[in-house]
C-alpha positions in Angstrom: 167.3 -4.1 -8.1 165.2 -1.7 -10.1 163.5 1.2 -8.4 160.8 3.6 -9.4 160.5 7.4 -9.0 157.1 9.0 -9.9 157.1 12.7 -10.4 154.0 14.9 -10.2 153.8 18.5 -11.6 156.9 20.5 -11.9 160.0 22.1 -10.3 163.8 22.1 -11.0 165.2 19.2 -9.1 168.4 17.1 -9.2 168.4 13.8 -7.4 171.5 11.8 -6.4 170.9 8.1 -5.7 173.3 5.8 -3.8 172.5 2.2 -2.9 173.7 -1.2 -1.8 176.1 -2.8 0.6 179.7 -4.0 0.0 181.7 -5.9 2.6 185.4 -5.5 1.9 187.9 -8.0 3.3 191.4 -6.7 4.2 194.1 -7.8 1.9 196.7 -10.3 3.2 199.9 -8.4 2.9 203.4 -9.9 2.5 206.3 -8.9 4.8 209.5 -10.0 3.0 212.5 -7.7 3.2 213.4 -5.6 0.2 216.9 -6.0 -1.3 219.6 -3.6 -2.3 222.7 -3.9 -4.4 223.8 -4.4 -8.0 220.6 -6.3 -9.1 217.0 -5.4 -9.2 215.6 -6.8 -5.9 212.2 -7.7 -7.3 211.2 -8.9 -10.8 207.4 -9.2 -10.9 206.4 -12.8 -11.6 205.0 -13.6 -15.1 201.3 -13.7 -13.9 201.6 -10.3 -12.4 203.3 -8.8 -15.4 200.6 -10.5 -17.6 197.9 -8.7 -15.5 199.7 -5.4 -15.8 199.9 -5.8 -19.6 196.2 -6.9 -19.8 195.2 -3.7 -17.9 197.3 -1.7 -20.4 195.5 -3.3 -23.3 192.1 -2.8 -21.7 192.7 0.9 -21.5 194.0 1.1 -25.0 190.9 -0.7 -26.4 188.5 1.3 -24.2 190.0 4.7 -24.5 192.1 4.6 -27.6 195.2 5.6 -25.5 197.0 4.5 -22.4 196.4 6.8 -19.4 198.8 7.2 -16.5 198.3 5.0 -13.4 200.3 2.8 -11.1 200.5 -1.0 -10.7 200.2 -1.0 -6.9 196.4 -1.7 -6.8 196.9 -4.5 -9.4 199.5 -6.1 -7.1 197.3 -5.6 -4.0 194.3 -7.1 -5.9 196.3 -10.1 -6.9 197.4 -10.6 -3.3 193.8 -10.4 -2.1 192.9 -13.0 -4.8 195.7 -15.3 -3.9 197.3 -14.9 -7.3 200.5 -13.3 -5.9 201.9 -15.4 -3.1 204.7 -15.0 -0.6 206.7 -17.7 -2.5 206.5 -15.7 -5.7 207.3 -12.4 -3.9 210.3 -13.8 -2.0 212.1 -15.0 -5.1 215.9 -14.2 -5.3 217.1 -11.1 -7.0 217.0 -11.3 -10.8 220.0 -10.9 -13.1 218.8 -7.5 -14.2 221.8 -5.4 -13.3 221.4 -1.9 -11.9 223.8 0.8 -11.0 223.7 3.4 -8.2 223.2 6.7 -9.9 222.2 9.0 -7.0 222.8 8.8 -3.2 221.1 11.5 -1.2 219.8 12.3 2.2 216.6 10.3 1.9 216.9 8.1 -1.2 219.2 6.1 -3.4 218.4 5.8 -7.0 219.4 2.7 -8.9 219.0 2.5 -12.7 218.9 -0.5 -15.0 222.3 -0.7 -16.8 220.6 -1.2 -20.1 218.7 2.1 -19.7 220.0 5.5 -20.6 218.8 8.4 -18.5 220.7 11.6 -18.2 222.6 12.4 -15.0 220.8 15.7 -14.9 217.4 14.0 -14.9 218.4 11.5 -12.2 219.7 14.3 -10.1 216.4 16.3 -10.5 214.4 13.3 -9.3 216.7 12.7 -6.4 216.9 16.3 -5.3 213.1 16.7 -5.6 212.5 13.6 -3.5 215.0 14.6 -0.8 213.9 18.2 -0.5 210.2 18.2 -1.4 208.5 14.8 -1.7 210.1 13.1 1.4 209.3 15.9 3.9 205.9 16.6 2.4 204.7 12.9 2.4 206.2 12.3 5.8 204.4 15.4 7.2 201.0 14.3 5.7 201.0 10.6 6.1 203.7 9.3 8.5 202.7 9.5 12.1 204.6 6.4 13.2 208.0 7.7 12.1 210.9 5.3 11.3 211.4 6.0 7.6 214.6 7.8 6.9 215.6 6.6 3.5 214.2 4.5 0.6 215.6 2.9 -2.5 214.2 3.8 -5.9 214.7 1.4 -8.8 214.2 2.6 -12.4 213.8 -0.1 -15.1 211.5 -0.9 -18.1 208.1 -2.1 -17.0 205.3 -1.7 -19.6 206.3 1.2 -21.9 205.3 4.8 -21.9 202.1 5.7 -20.1 200.2 3.0 -18.2 202.2 1.8 -15.2 204.4 4.6 -14.1 205.6 2.6 -11.1 204.6 0.6 -8.1 205.2 -0.3 -4.5 205.1 -4.0 -3.4 204.9 -5.1 0.2 207.4 -7.8 -0.6 210.1 -5.2 -0.7 208.8 -2.6 1.8 211.7 -0.1 1.5 211.7 0.1 -2.3 209.8 2.2 -4.9 209.9 1.1 -8.6 209.5 3.4 -11.6 209.1 2.7 -15.3 212.1 4.0 -17.1 209.8 5.0 -20.0 208.0 7.4 -17.6 210.7 9.5 -16.0 209.2 12.6 -17.6 206.5 12.5 -14.9 208.7 10.8 -12.3 208.2 13.3 -9.5 204.5 12.5 -9.4 205.2 8.8 -9.5 207.6 9.1 -6.5 205.1 11.2 -4.5 202.3 8.6 -5.2 204.4 5.5 -4.6 206.1 6.9 -1.5 202.7 7.3 0.1 202.0 3.6 -0.6 205.3 2.8 1.1 204.4 4.9 4.1 200.8 3.6 4.2 202.1 0.0 4.4 204.2 1.0 7.4 201.3 2.8 9.1 198.3 0.5 8.3 199.4 -2.5 6.1 195.9 -3.9 5.5 194.2 -0.7 4.5 191.5 -1.0 1.8 192.8 -0.3 -1.7 190.5 2.6 -2.5 191.6 4.6 0.5 195.3 3.8 -0.1 195.0 4.9 -3.7 193.0 8.0 -2.7 195.8 9.0 -0.3 198.4 8.3 -3.0 196.7 10.7 -5.4 196.3 13.1 -2.5 200.1 12.9 -2.0 200.5 14.0 -5.6 198.2 16.9 -5.0 199.8 18.2 -1.8 203.2 18.0 -3.5 202.3 19.4 -7.0 198.7 20.5 -7.1 196.9 20.0 -10.4 200.1 20.3 -12.2 200.4 16.6 -11.5 199.2 15.3 -14.8 198.2 11.8 -13.7 196.1 13.1 -10.9 194.5 15.7 -13.2 193.5 13.0 -15.7 192.1 10.8 -12.9 189.8 13.6 -11.7 188.7 14.6 -15.2 187.8 11.1 -16.2 185.9 10.4 -13.0 183.7 13.5 -13.6 182.8 12.1 -17.0 181.9 8.8 -15.5 180.8 9.5 -11.9 178.7 6.4 -11.4 181.6 4.6 -9.7 181.7 2.5 -6.6 184.0 4.5 -4.3 184.7 1.6 -1.9 185.7 -1.1 -4.4 188.8 -0.3 -6.4 189.3 -2.4 -9.5 186.3 -4.5 -8.7 186.7 -6.8 -11.7 186.8 -3.8 -14.0 189.7 -1.5 -14.6 188.7 2.1 -14.7 190.6 5.3 -14.3 187.5 6.6 -12.6 188.4 4.4 -9.7 191.4 6.7 -9.1 189.4 9.8 -9.7 186.6 9.0 -7.2 189.1 8.0 -4.5 191.2 11.1 -5.1 188.2 13.4 -5.1 186.9 12.0 -1.9 190.2 12.2 -0.1 190.7 15.8 -1.3 187.2 16.6 -0.1 187.9 15.0 3.3 191.2 16.9 3.6 189.5 20.2 2.8 186.5 20.0 5.1 187.8 18.0 8.1 191.1 19.0 9.6 193.7 19.0 6.8 197.1 17.5 7.4 196.5 16.4 11.0 193.3 14.6 10.1 194.9 12.8 7.1 197.9 11.7 9.1 195.8 10.3 11.9 193.5 8.6 9.4 196.4 6.8 7.7 197.8 5.8 11.1 194.5 4.4 12.3 194.4 0.6 12.4 190.8 0.4 11.3 190.0 0.4 7.6 187.9 2.2 5.1 184.5 3.5 6.4 185.1 2.6 10.1 188.5 4.3 10.0 187.1 7.5 8.6 184.2 7.6 11.1 186.6 6.9 14.0 189.0 9.6 12.9 186.2 12.1 12.5 185.1 11.4 16.0 188.6 11.6 17.4 188.9 15.1 15.8 185.6 16.2 17.4 183.2 16.0 14.5 179.7 14.7 15.1 179.3 13.4 11.5 180.2 9.9 10.2 181.5 8.6 6.9 178.0 8.5 5.4 177.3 12.1 6.2 180.5 13.1 4.5 179.8 10.8 1.6 176.4 12.4 0.9 177.8 15.9 1.1 180.6 14.9 -1.2 178.1 13.7 -3.8 176.3 17.0 -3.8 179.6 18.8 -4.1 180.4 16.8 -7.2 177.3 18.2 -8.8 177.4 21.8 -7.5 181.0 22.7 -6.6 179.7 25.8 -4.8 181.2 26.9 -1.5 178.9 29.9 -1.4 175.8 28.0 -0.3 175.4 27.4 3.4 178.6 26.5 5.3 180.5 25.7 2.0 180.2 21.9 2.2 178.9 21.6 -1.3 182.1 22.7 -3.1 185.8 22.3 -3.5 188.5 24.9 -2.9 191.3 22.7 -4.4 189.9 22.5 -7.9 187.0 23.7 -10.0 185.1 20.8 -11.6 181.5 19.7 -11.6 179.4 16.9 -13.1 178.1 18.0 -16.4 174.7 17.4 -18.0 176.4 14.8 -20.2 177.2 12.7 -17.2 173.6 12.7 -15.8 171.8 9.3 -15.6 168.5 10.8 -16.7 166.6 14.1 -17.4 162.9 14.8 -17.1 160.7 17.7 -18.0 157.1 16.4 -18.5 155.0 15.0 -15.6 153.5 12.9 -14.3 156.0 10.2 -15.2 157.4 6.9 -13.9 161.0 6.0 -14.3 162.6 2.6 -13.5 166.3 2.2 -13.6 167.6 -0.2 -16.3 168.9 -3.0 -14.1 171.1 -2.8 -11.0 172.9 0.3 -10.0 176.4 0.2 -8.5 176.7 0.3 -4.8 178.3 3.3 -3.1 178.1 5.2 -6.4 176.4 8.6 -7.1 173.7 8.7 -9.8 172.4 12.1 -10.9 168.9 12.8 -12.3 167.7 16.2 -13.4 164.0 17.3 -13.3 163.2 20.6 -14.9 159.9 22.5 -15.0 158.5 26.0 -14.7 156.0 25.1 -12.0 156.8 24.8 -8.3 154.3 22.1 -7.2 156.1 18.8 -7.5 155.7 15.5 -5.7 158.4 12.8 -5.6 157.7 9.2 -4.7 160.7 6.9 -4.5 160.6 3.1 -4.3 163.8 1.0 -4.0 164.0 -2.7 -4.2 166.2 -3.0 -1.1 167.3 -0.9 1.9 170.4 1.1 1.6 169.3 4.0 -0.6 170.1 7.7 0.0 168.4 10.3 -2.1 169.7 13.9 -1.9 167.5 16.6 -3.6 169.1 19.8 -4.8 166.6 22.5 -5.6 167.7 25.2 -8.0 166.0 28.3 -9.4 167.7 30.1 -12.4 170.9 28.4 -11.4 170.7 29.6 -7.8 170.7 26.9 -5.0 167.5 27.2 -3.1 167.8 24.1 -0.8 169.5 20.8 -0.3 167.3 18.1 1.3 167.8 14.5 2.1 164.7 12.5 1.1 163.2 10.8 4.1 163.1 7.0 3.3 161.5 4.4 5.5 162.5 0.9 4.4 162.4 1.1 0.6 159.9 4.0 0.3 160.2 7.8 0.4 157.9 10.7 -0.6 158.5 14.4 -0.7 156.2 17.3 -1.7 157.5 20.7 -2.8 
């Protein structure tokens, strides 16, 4: 769906484009009981493990290294696609023996007997979960109550980096951690415990929002010292043209984590903090409709799309000093760099046509620079569903932020 923008004369202008429509279907979740005892209660079936290893190889080939992420969205995607069924999930416990190494107030930690992890490290993980992660995640995400203790299983999954752990709805009281990744185990536990809570609160939530909340859990527990979260955000800001609403949409990108995390952090900052997030997770609606409904319940007159447009501008500017502060973050200091722009222009008149289709629900940034103030913009999109935000700067100072009026597929603006 190519679209054209024709620019007349000159001004300093940055344009953000978002287009398209995606209808997301809720995943069909599984509800088998999790196991306890001397054996690992869930051994992921071969097709799931093969997908996990394929994702690892994808990142290695694409990036030259294996970043940190979790396998939960892979599992949820395979459930959606019918590739991970209830029959596979309800298989009997494996013969992988585990031993109880920690028994605390809110968790028990079982470790594969073939794995050597120091008692000191296990106790650190258990104490941090009992005294920090459990009360923090419960306060932020668990409105429904009913979660007093969970089981944590540590065993080899896919090697260092990559999958740090996972939650599976087939064992809803368990969290799994890769024994190769205990060095960042606290972040893994905060992230996966949110998944466990979210399954209790709203079991068919869209993956992007569940993952965004899981990275938010890492943030409210550890801030940007959470290395996995930090890498997710940094990578997204390098590749911001990412469909926020479709996580792992046939393509595995760390930017999926980063966009979801950034949006949820923005939502938390600007719209009610802990109370808002807890109500959002508890709401039985999903994705866009859930966010809009929770905004209304908290007395805000804006909807998801209003927040989405403001968030896109905040990615570019990260400035809380303009207007009411909506175009910046207080939780971290990052902004989209010139290297991540989709196009730059400095001579006019000119016509630009995008090279092929743009992703739906994704920000695209174009920079127009000139020394003259008289500029006209004409925008033509192939379909309805575009939003164009214009950010006007003078010597680096924000002069105005305007949403381009679009009727059907066409919009014009004179400066």
